[in-house]
N, C-alpha and C positions, 0 to 999 in steps of 0.2 A: 377338276371342276370345271363346270363351263358359265359361264360369266351371260348375263343377259348385257344387249345393244348399251345399256343406260345403266351399269352398274359397270365398280372399277373398284381391287382392292385399295386396301385403308391400311390394314396394323395384318401385323400373326403373329400367333404364339406359339413357341413350340411349348409340349405339354412333358417331354421323356418318351421312354422305349417300353413296347411293351402291350398287352391290349388294352390295357388302359390310358396311353401317351395319344403318338398322334400330333397335329395340327391344328392352331383354331386361326381361320381368318378371319377375317372383317372386312364383309365390302358396304359400299354406299349404301346396301337396299338389306345384307341380311348377312348371320353369321354362320361361318360354315366350320360345321366337323369332321373334320377326317382324322380317321383312327386303324390303322390296317387296312383292311378292305370295305371299309362306308363309309362312308357320308351322313351327319345331315348337315339338313338346312333350313334356320330359325331366319325367321321374317324379325329385322328392328324393330317392330309394333309391338311381337309377342312379349317382347324382354319385360319383364317385373320390374325385377331388380338387379345393379350389378353388386361387387364387389370384389375386391381386394386389399392384399392386407396380408405385411408377416410380419409373424408371433415367435417368439422365443420357449420355451419351456421349461423355466427355473422348477419347478414344484419336481419334471421328471429330469430333470439334470443334475437335483439338490437326491432324488428317490434311486437313477441311478451309481450317483460314486455315491452312500451307500452301501448303496448291493452290492457292486464292487469291490470295496473294505474289508464287511463281512467275508461278503466269499474269501476272498486274499486269505484272510487273521485264521478262516478259521484251521482253511487248508494248511496253511503257514504253523496254525501251531498245533495241530491233530497228535502228534506225537508228541510230546510235553501233559494232551490233555488226558489221552489215553490214558497213559506210565501215572499219571496223579489219580486217576477210575481205578485202575489196576492194585493200586500201592492205599485208598480208598476200602477194599473189598478187602486183600488181603488182611489187612488192621481189625475189621468187623469183626471176619471167621479166626484170628487170636482171639479175639476179645469172645468170641463165641461159643469153641470151645478149646479146651480148658487145652489139651492137647490133641495136636495131630494125629491122625488117626498111623500104623507104623504101613511106609511106604509109601504113604501119599504125599504131593508135597503141595506147596498153597500153587496156585496156577494162578491166571489172564483170566481176566472175568471178560474182559474187552478185546479184541483181536480186529482190527482190519487192513490189511496193507492200502502203504503212503499212496497207493500210485491209485486206488481202487477212487480214494478222498478226492485224487482229486481233478481224475475224472468225475465224480459226480458233481464238480466245482465248477469245472469248464464252463459247462452253459451257461452257471449264473452268472458268471466272470465275465460272458462274455454281452450277456445281456444289462448288464450291466454299467457295462464301458460303450453300447450301443443307445443307451438311455443316457448315459450321460454326454454322449457327445451327440447326440440328435437336441436335445435340450437343450445343449450350447451353443448351436450351426443355427437354429427357428429354422420355421418353411415359409415358403414363400405361395398366401391360400388365393384361389382364383373361383368366385366364384357368383353362375350368370342363372340368376330364378324366373319362372316363366308358370304361368299360370297354372301349368303339371307338376312341374316342380324344380327342382336345382339340379342342377349343370356343378357336381367339385371337384377341383382336380385343383392338385398342392405338389407341388418341388421343394423338394427341403434347403433351407442355405437361402441366401436375400438371392428371386432376381427378377431386377430392375423388367427388365420384355418384357414379365407376367404380370405388375404392376403396372406398367404403359397402358399394357395393352387393355388394364378393366380400366381402365381410366379413357384411354380411347373407345370400347365401348360404349360407355357409360355420354361421352361426346356425344357420337354420333348415334346411339338413340335417343338421347333428351333433346334431340333440334328442331 
C-alpha cells in the first residue's frame, strides 16, 4: 500500500484468514482493505455509515443444545426403542394370527445396527455442538456502509480491536 505525502496510517484491524479475511487499514484520507493479492481503497468522504458491535445468539445456543441432547438421547436409547417396537409388533402378530404357521417363528420387524445409528447421529451431534458453542461465544461484526453497498465482516468472540477500529473509522469519517 502506497500512501500520499500528506497521508498517514491511523489504525488497522485484521479480519482473519482465508479469501474473505485480510486487513483493514485506516489512514487520514481513506480506508484500505487488503485481502490476498487484492486491495480496495474507499475515501472517507464516501462512507455513509459505520457499525461495530458484539452479539451473542441465545436462540442459536438453545436450539444447538436441544439438537445435541436429542441426537445423543436417540442414539443412546435406540436399542431399547427397537426392542419395544419389535415386542409391540410381535404382540400384534400374536393377536392377529390365532396359531403361528408351522416352522415360522415370530421375527424382528425393525433392525438397524447400532453403529449405523451413531453414524447418522454424529453430524447432528456435531452441528448441535457447533450451534451451542457459537451461540455462547458470540461474534463481533463490523459493517462499513457506502453509497454502493455494505462491507460486512464478522469474527467469532469479542474482538476489541474490531470494535475500536469501527469507533476510529467513525471518528475519522465524521471530522
